[in-house]
C-alpha positions in Angstrom: 10.7 -11.1 19.6 13.7 -8.6 20.0 16.0 -9.5 22.6 19.2 -7.8 24.1 22.5 -9.0 23.9 25.0 -8.0 26.3 27.9 -10.0 26.0 30.4 -8.8 23.5 31.8 -12.4 23.2 28.5 -13.8 22.3 28.6 -11.6 19.1 32.2 -12.4 18.5 31.5 -16.4 18.6 28.8 -15.8 15.9 31.1 -13.7 14.1 33.8 -16.7 14.0 31.6 -18.7 12.0 30.8 -16.5 8.9 30.1 -19.6 6.8 27.1 -20.3 8.8 25.8 -16.9 8.1 23.9 -15.3 5.1 25.3 -12.0 3.7 22.6 -10.2 5.6 23.4 -11.8 8.8 27.2 -11.2 8.3 26.4 -7.4 7.6 24.3 -7.4 11.0 27.3 -8.8 12.9 29.9 -6.6 11.4 27.6 -3.4 12.4 27.0 -4.9 16.1 30.7 -5.7 16.6 32.0 -2.2 15.9 30.6 -1.3 19.4 31.1 -3.2 22.7 27.8 -1.7 24.1 24.5 -3.6 24.3 22.3 -3.4 21.2 18.7 -4.7 20.3 17.7 -7.1 17.5 14.5 -7.6 15.8 13.4 -9.9 13.2 13.2 -8.7 9.6 12.5 -9.9 6.0 15.6 -9.1 4.5 16.5 -9.1 0.7 19.8 -10.0 -0.5 19.8 -10.2 -4.1 17.0 -9.5 -6.8 14.9 -12.8 -7.2 11.8 -13.7 -8.8 8.5 -14.1 -6.5 8.6 -17.9 -6.2 12.4 -17.5 -5.1 11.5 -15.5 -1.9 13.1 -16.8 1.0 11.2 -18.3 3.9 13.4 -17.4 6.8 13.8 -14.2 8.8 17.1 -12.4 9.7 17.9 -11.0 13.2 18.8 -7.3 12.3 19.9 -4.5 14.3 17.3 -2.0 15.5 17.3 0.9 13.2 18.6 4.1 14.8 16.3 7.3 14.6 18.2 10.6 13.4 16.7 14.1 13.5 13.2 14.1 13.2 12.7 10.1 13.1 11.1 8.0 15.5 11.0 4.2 16.2 7.8 2.3 15.3 6.9 -1.2 16.9 5.2 -2.7 13.6 2.0 -4.5 14.4 0.8 -4.8 10.6 2.5 -4.6 7.4 0.6 -3.6 4.1 1.2 -5.9 1.1 1.4 -4.0 -2.1 2.2 -4.8 -5.7 5.2 -2.7 -5.9 6.9 -4.9 -3.2 6.7 -7.6 -5.9 8.4 -5.4 -8.4 11.2 -4.1 -5.8 12.2 -7.5 -4.9 12.7 -8.3 -8.7 14.6 -5.0 -9.5 11.9 -3.6 -11.3 10.9 -0.9 -9.1 12.4 2.7 -9.3 13.2 2.4 -5.5 16.5 0.3 -5.6 18.0 0.2 -2.2 21.5 -1.2 -1.5 21.6 -4.8 -0.8 21.0 -6.2 1.5 17.7 -4.4 2.4 14.3 -5.2 4.3 11.2 -5.3 2.1 7.8 -3.7 2.7 6.6 -0.2 2.6 3.2 0.2 4.4 2.7 -0.3 8.0 0.8 0.4 11.2 2.0 0.2 14.9 2.7 1.9 18.2 5.5 4.4 18.7 8.2 2.3 20.5 8.6 2.9 24.2 12.4 3.6 23.6 12.0 6.0 20.7 13.2 9.5 21.0 10.6 12.2 20.4 11.6 15.1 18.1 10.8 18.5 18.9 7.3 19.4 18.0 6.3 15.8 17.9 3.2 14.9 20.5 3.3 11.2 20.2 3.6 9.3 23.4 6.2 6.5 23.6 4.8 3.0 24.0 1.1 4.5 23.5 0.4 6.4 20.4 -0.9 4.4 17.5 0.2 5.4 14.2 0.2 4.3 10.2 2.5 5.1 7.3 4.8 4.2 5.0 8.7 3.6 4.6 11.3 1.3 3.5 11.5 -2.0 5.4 7.9 -2.6 7.0 8.2 -6.3 6.9 10.2 -6.1 10.2 9.3 -5.7 13.6 10.9 -2.2 14.1 11.0 0.9 11.6 12.1 4.4 11.7 10.2 7.0 10.0 10.2 10.9 9.9 7.3 11.3 12.3 5.9 14.2 10.2 5.0 11.7 7.6 3.2 9.4 9.9 -0.3 9.8 10.8 -2.3 8.7 14.2 -4.8 6.3 14.0 -8.3 7.1 14.4 -9.8 5.7 17.9 -12.6 4.0 15.9 -9.9 2.3 13.4 -8.1 -1.2 14.3 -4.5 -1.2 13.3 -5.1 -4.1 10.7 -7.5 -1.8 8.7 -5.0 1.4 9.1 -2.0 -1.0 7.7 -3.6 -0.6 4.4 -4.8 2.8 4.2 -1.5 5.3 3.6 -0.9 4.2 -0.2 -4.6 3.0 -1.2 -6.9 5.7 0.2 -4.9 9.0 -0.9 -4.1 7.8 -4.2 -7.7 7.1 -5.0 -8.5 10.5 -3.4 -6.1 12.4 -5.2 -7.0 10.5 -8.6 -10.8 11.4 -8.2 -11.1 14.4 -6.4 -7.7 16.5 -7.3 -7.1 15.2 -10.9 -10.3 14.2 -12.2 -12.5 16.6 -10.2 -15.3 14.3 -10.2 -18.7 15.7 -9.8 -22.2 14.2 -8.1 -24.0 12.5 -10.4 -21.1 11.5 -12.9 -20.3 7.8 -13.9 -17.3 6.5 -12.6 -15.9 3.1 -14.0 -13.6 1.8 -11.5 -11.2 -1.2 -12.8 -9.8 -3.9 -10.6 -12.6 -2.8 -8.2 -12.2 -5.2 -5.5 -8.3 -4.5 -5.0 -7.1 -2.3 -2.6 -7.1 0.9 -4.6 -10.2 -0.1 -6.4 -12.3 -0.3 -3.2 -10.8 2.8 -1.9 -11.9 4.5 -5.8 -15.5 2.7 -5.3 -15.8 4.4 -1.7 -14.6 7.8 -2.6 -16.7 7.9 -5.6 -19.7 7.3 -3.7 -19.3 9.8 -1.0 -18.7 12.1 -3.6 -22.1 11.1 -5.1 -20.9 9.7 -8.2 -22.7 6.6 -10.0 -19.9 3.5 -10.0 -19.7 0.7 -12.3 -17.2 -1.9 -11.0 -14.9 -4.1 -13.1 -13.3 -7.1 -11.6 -12.1 -11.0 -13.0 -15.0 -12.8 -11.0 -18.4 -12.9 -9.7 -16.9 -13.1 -6.4 -15.0 -9.9 -6.6 -17.9 -8.1 -8.0 -19.9 -8.8 -5.0 -17.2 -7.6 -2.9 -17.1 -4.3 -4.9 -21.0 -3.8 -4.4 -20.8 -4.5 -0.9 -18.4 -1.3 -0.6 -21.0 0.5 -2.8 -20.6 0.1 -6.3 -23.9 0.4 -8.1 -23.2 -2.1 -10.8 -20.7 -4.7 -11.8 -19.0 -6.0 -14.9 -16.6 -9.0 -15.3 -13.9 -7.5 -17.5 -13.2 -11.0 -18.8 -16.4 -10.9 -20.9 -15.8 -9.9 -24.4 -17.4 -6.6 -25.4 -17.8 -5.5 -21.8 -17.8 -2.1 -23.2 -21.1 -2.5 -24.4 -22.5 -3.3 -20.9 -21.0 0.1 -19.7 -22.9 1.9 -22.8 -26.0 0.1 -21.7 -25.9 0.9 -18.1 -25.3 4.6 -19.0 -27.9 4.7 -21.5 -25.2 5.6 -24.2 -23.6 8.1 -22.4 -20.5 6.5 -21.4 -17.9 6.9 -18.4 -17.3 10.2 -17.2 -14.4 9.1 -15.4 -12.1 5.8 -15.8 -10.2 4.8 -12.9 -7.2 2.5 -14.0 -4.7 0.8 -11.7 -4.4 -2.3 -14.2 -3.6 -1.0 -17.8 -7.2 -0.8 -19.3 -6.7 2.6 -20.6 -7.2 1.7 -24.4 -10.1 -0.7 -24.4 -12.0 2.1 -22.1 -11.6 4.3 -24.7 -14.7 2.4 -26.5 -17.2 3.3 -23.3 -15.7 6.8 -22.1 -18.0 9.8 -22.5 -17.6 13.2 -24.1 -15.3 15.2 -22.0 -14.3 12.0 -20.2 -11.2 12.0 -17.9 -9.0 9.0 -17.9 -7.0 8.2 -14.8 -3.9 6.5 -15.0 -3.0 4.7 -11.5 -1.1 1.9 -12.4 0.0 -0.9 -14.6 -0.6 -4.0 -12.2 -1.2 -6.1 -15.3 2.5 -5.6 -16.0 2.5 -3.9 -19.3 2.5 -0.1 -20.3 0.0 0.9 -22.8 0.5 3.1 -25.8 -2.8 5.5 -26.0 -3.6 6.5 -29.5 -3.8 10.2 -29.4 -6.5 10.6 -32.2 -9.1 8.8 -30.0 -8.4 11.3 -27.2 -9.1 14.1 -29.7 -12.3 12.6 -31.1 -14.0 12.5 -27.8 -12.2 15.8 -26.2 -10.9 13.2 -23.5 -8.2 14.2 -21.0 -5.8 11.5 -20.0 -3.8 12.0 -16.7 -1.6 10.3 -14.4 -1.8 10.3 -10.6 1.3 9.7 -8.7 0.8 10.1 -5.0 4.2 9.4 -3.6 5.5 12.5 -5.5 3.1 15.1 -3.9 5.3 15.1 -0.8 8.0 16.5 -2.9 6.1 18.9 -5.6 2.8 19.9 -3.5 3.6 19.0 0.2 0.7 21.3 1.3 -1.5 19.0 -0.6 -0.9 15.9 1.4 -2.2 17.4 4.8 -5.3 18.5 3.0 -6.1 15.2 1.3 -5.5 13.6 4.8 -7.7 15.9 6.8 -10.5 15.3 4.2 -10.1 11.7 4.2 -10.2 11.4 7.9 -13.2 13.1 7.9 -14.8 10.9 5.6 -13.5 7.9 7.9 -15.2 9.6 11.2 -18.6 10.3 9.1 -18.6 6.6 8.1 -18.9 7.1 4.3 -15.5 5.2 4.0 -14.0 2.0 5.8 -11.1 0.0 5.8 -10.9 -2.9 3.3 -8.7 -5.4 5.0 -8.8 -8.9 2.8 -10.6 -11.5 5.4 -7.5 -13.4 5.7 -4.7 -11.8 7.5 -1.1 -13.6 6.9 -0.1 -14.5 10.3 3.9 -13.5 11.1 6.5 -12.0 9.0 7.2 -15.7 7.8 4.0 -15.7 5.6 5.2 -12.7 3.6 5.9 -15.0 0.5 2.5 -16.5 0.9 0.9 -13.3 1.0 2.9 -11.9 -2.0 2.3 -15.1 -3.9 -1.5 -14.6 -3.1 -1.6 -11.2 -4.1 0.2 -11.7 -7.4 -1.9 -14.3 -8.3 -5.2 -12.2 -7.6 -6.3 -14.2 -5.0 -6.9 -11.5 -2.5 -9.5 -8.9 -2.5 -9.0 -5.4 -0.9 -5.8 -4.9 1.1 -3.9 -7.8 2.1 -1.8 -7.3 5.3 0.8 -9.4 7.2 0.2 -9.5 11.4 3.8 -8.8 12.6 2.7 -8.8 16.5 -0.1 -8.4 18.6 -3.6 -9.7 18.3 -6.1 -9.0 15.5 -8.3 -5.6 16.0 -11.4 -5.2 14.5 -12.0 -3.4 11.2 -13.9 -0.5 10.6 
């Protein structure tokens, strides 16, 4: 837990033994000793160099609390979402590369800190308002974010469920509604349907009124996808799985293919005339080369969805998407997708990322940073 250090000499005693400190700790001490005023520390999961997932450190670092600027507020993190891009970032394979040392993690849910400043126009109440959002450094007890980018947690939702919504739900909504313009009665093929974005896509497609075919790598995960509304399930490890899609759709094929993995090319064998291929990500690790002649032959449109870029390019879309999504939550048409094992404590981040990378989780895996577990939707 955070602790207040009020004796300047205590800090200097630590600084006098730099050989006992990691680079991250040394930098934290350097920052704190620039002033003699009291300061707060919190625990954080700090990355000091690019590493392989199996090299993730198992210790935490005491880090100076972030200082909010302008429109920023301070959040007490209760849960942090685990994402594949976190695994890429620690290896230096993600587009966002903060200067070392930096705190890992992005998605979070929590409560506005009791000592947080409240910018003009912000109606959040310190110590009371529950919020969820994303920002660099969620694997920590504290995070600062622009208040305009976070969302108040609905009363009916637990903080554990909220921690995994900020990326998965709007990504799937933008893909199926904004980009693919999915219509009631259409066939939607959702790859990796038991994953975080996959289960979000299954639910949103069903809310639209579409018929959903889920793919996954095991019968257990197919059962999970069906429990969230998928009409049919296919194991994509079965050779010729595309024939099953064609059989289910009575030769029509999938009108929309939702792909967060990297299965666009094989999906061309079962896509319908005027079909839409939605490229969401490359969780399998390789980027496909799509044969343009096959797109032409079936009059197929291939399109990407980059939800994170909407804030820069179509900011008005972000608010509209969340308004519609929260209405779906309140109506009960979609619900949180938290994996049935919550990884307890920031020390469990390596275990959680390892399980995520090994495809051992379903839905949204989260780390409990503090507080008791709340019920899922």
